C-alpha positions in Angstrom: -13.8 -6.6 2.5 -13.9 -3.3 0.7 -17.2 -2.4 -1.0 -17.3 -0.9 -4.5 -20.2 1.4 -5.5 -20.0 0.7 -9.3 -22.6 -1.5 -10.8 -19.9 -3.0 -13.1 -17.8 -4.0 -10.1 -20.4 -6.6 -8.9 -20.0 -8.5 -12.2 -16.5 -9.5 -11.5 -16.0 -9.1 -7.7 -17.8 -10.8 -4.8 -21.2 -9.1 -4.9 -19.6 -5.7 -5.3 -16.8 -6.3 -2.9 -13.1 -6.7 -3.6 -10.6 -8.8 -1.6 -9.2 -5.9 0.4 -9.5 -4.6 3.9 -9.4 -1.2 5.6 -6.6 -1.1 8.1 -6.6 1.4 10.9 -4.1 1.5 13.7 -5.7 4.1 15.9 -8.6 6.5 16.1 -6.2 9.4 15.8 -6.9 10.9 12.3 -3.3 12.2 12.1 -2.1 8.6 11.5 -2.4 7.2 8.0 -5.1 4.6 7.2 -4.6 1.9 4.6 -6.3 -0.5 2.3 -4.6 -3.9 2.4 -5.2 -5.9 -0.7 -4.0 -8.9 -2.8 -2.0 -8.4 -5.9 -4.4 -7.5 -8.8 -5.0 -10.2 -11.4 -6.5 -9.8 -14.9 -10.1 -10.4 -13.7 -9.8 -7.8 -10.9 -8.0 -5.0 -12.7 -11.1 -2.9 -13.2 -12.2 -3.5 -9.6 -8.8 -2.4 -8.3 -8.8 0.9 -10.2 -12.4 1.4 -9.2 -11.3 1.1 -5.6 -8.4 3.5 -6.0 -10.6 6.1 -7.7 -13.6 5.7 -5.5 -11.7 6.1 -2.3 -9.3 8.7 -3.8 -6.3 6.8 -2.6 -3.2 9.1 -2.9 -0.6 6.3 -3.2 -0.2 2.6 -4.1 2.7 0.7 -2.4 3.6 -2.5 -4.3 6.0 -4.6 -2.2 6.2 -7.6 -4.6 7.1 -8.3 -8.2 4.8 -8.5 -11.2 3.9 -12.1 -11.7 1.1 -13.5 -13.8 0.0 -16.0 -11.1 0.1 -13.7 -8.0 0.2 -10.1 -9.2 -0.3 -9.4 -12.9 0.6 -6.2 -14.7 -2.2 -3.9 -13.7 -0.3 -0.8 -15.0 0.3 0.1 -18.7 4.1 -0.4 -18.3 4.9 -0.5 -22.0 2.7 2.0 -23.8 2.0 4.3 -20.9 -1.8 4.3 -21.2 -4.5 1.6 -21.1 -8.3 1.3 -20.5 -9.5 -0.9 -17.7 -13.3 -1.0 -18.1 -14.5 2.6 -17.4 -11.1 3.8 -16.3 -8.3 5.1 -18.4 -5.0 4.7 -16.6 -1.9 6.6 -17.7 1.6 6.6 -16.5 2.7 10.3 -16.7 6.2 9.9 -15.3 8.5 7.0 -14.2 11.9 7.0 -12.5 14.1 4.5 -10.5 15.5 6.0 -7.4 18.8 5.1 -5.7 17.0 2.7 -3.3 15.7 0.6 -6.2 12.2 1.9 -5.9 10.2 2.5 -9.1 8.3 5.8 -8.7 5.4 6.5 -11.0 3.0 9.3 -11.3 -0.3 7.8 -12.5 -3.5 9.4 -13.6 -6.8 7.5 -13.4 -9.6 8.9 -15.5 -13.2 8.0 -15.1 -14.4 7.9 -18.7 -18.0 8.5 -17.7 -17.4 11.7 -15.7 -14.1 12.8 -17.3 -12.7 13.4 -13.8 -9.0 12.5 -13.2 -7.4 11.3 -10.0 -3.6 11.4 -9.6 -1.9 8.7 -7.6 1.8 8.0 -6.7 2.8 4.4 -7.4 5.8 3.0 -5.6 7.1 -0.4 -6.6 9.6 -2.2 -4.4 10.2 -5.5 -6.3 13.1 -6.8 -4.1 11.1 -7.7 -1.0 11.0 -11.6 -1.1 7.8 -13.4 -0.4 7.6 -14.7 3.3 11.0 -12.9 3.8 12.5 -9.5 4.4 14.9 -7.2 2.6 18.6 -7.4 3.4 18.6 -3.8 4.8 16.0 -1.3 5.9 16.9 1.6 3.6 14.3 1.1 0.8 11.4 0.5 3.2 12.3 3.6 5.2 12.5 5.6 2.0 8.9 4.6 1.2 7.9 5.8 4.6 9.7 9.1 4.0 7.9 9.6 0.7 4.4 8.9 2.2 4.7 10.4 5.7 3.7 13.9 4.6 0.7 12.8 2.5 -2.6 14.1 4.0 -4.3 11.2 5.9 -7.9 11.9 4.9 -7.8 9.1 2.2 -6.4 5.6 2.6 -3.1 4.4 1.1 -3.2 1.2 -0.8 -0.6 -1.5 0.0 -0.3 -4.9 -1.7 2.0 -7.8 -2.1 0.7 -11.0 -3.5 -1.8 -12.2 -0.8 -1.9 -8.8 0.9 -1.0 -10.0 4.4 2.6 -10.7 5.0 4.8 -8.0 3.4 1.8 -5.7 3.3 1.1 -6.1 7.0 4.7 -5.6 7.8 4.9 -2.3 5.9 1.7 -1.0 7.4 2.9 -2.0 10.9 6.2 -0.1 10.3 4.5 3.0 8.8 1.8 3.4 11.5 4.1 2.6 14.4 6.7 5.3 13.4 3.9 7.9 13.0 2.4 7.0 16.3 5.7 7.2 18.1 6.3 10.6 16.7 2.9 11.7 17.9 3.7 10.5 21.4 1.4 7.5 21.5 3.0 5.2 24.1 0.8 2.2 23.1 2.6 2.2 19.7 5.7 0.5 21.2 3.7 -2.7 21.6 4.0 -4.1 18.1 2.5 -7.4 19.1 -0.7 -5.7 20.1 -0.6 -3.6 16.9 -0.4 -6.7 14.7 -3.1 -8.4 16.8 -5.3 -5.3 16.1 -4.5 -5.5 12.3 -5.3 -9.3 12.3 -8.7 -8.5 13.6 -9.2 -6.4 10.5 -7.5 -8.7 8.0 -6.4 -12.2 9.1 -2.8 -13.2 8.6 -1.2 -9.8 8.8 2.6 -10.2 9.3 3.3 -13.8 8.7 6.7 -14.8 10.1 9.0 -14.1 13.0 11.5 -12.7 10.6 8.9 -10.1 9.5 8.2 -9.2 13.1 11.9 -8.7 13.7 12.2 -6.6 10.6 9.5 -4.3 11.9 11.6 -3.6 14.9 14.8 -3.1 12.8 13.2 -0.6 10.4 11.5 1.4 13.2 14.8 1.5 15.3 16.9 2.6 12.3 14.4 5.3 11.3 14.1 6.7 14.8 17.9 6.8 15.1 18.1 8.8 11.8 15.4 11.2 13.0 17.2 11.7 16.3 20.5 12.3 14.6 19.0 14.8 12.2 17.4 16.7 15.1 13.8 15.9 14.4 
């Protein structure tokens, strides 16, 4: 569970905690760290933005669709700005790229301090629950967009429950980074997932998702080799 410092957070979350977990693949601080969490619902909107602001998360990866039962609309999609408790959240820029990823520049303002935190929001709605995408392109594009972000603050990833699709993406992202850094242990994806499950139970739910990890990693490494990296 991820702890929130705000006094208001404890009113809605579990004694000041949110249903989220820090996920770390290795002690190497050159590899990204993550917060894996469930899709925000109305009662947890403020807690979610408190977490993003408190931990200065540079990006949010959403690998699910907006759904009032599993992941409600925690972003002001229509009017571009909305208050969530003590946080004002504003979408500054939105575009749909050619991989069907919604890319949003979001600003989160703490109304008490006036300080603003900018975050990249990437929405990939075409990843089916308990399943995998038909090809690896969009997921690899997410990795490309996040790979050069400094690793000092955690990246937030969520689907609906925050374990299956979320765990699959985090496995892919960290494994590619570790391979590029020469970490030979990174080739053992089973061990990686076992490590992640010790931090958040249920990470990577199906055999299909396991196989997809290998497909994405192989495709990306081929591209990197062909491009001379």
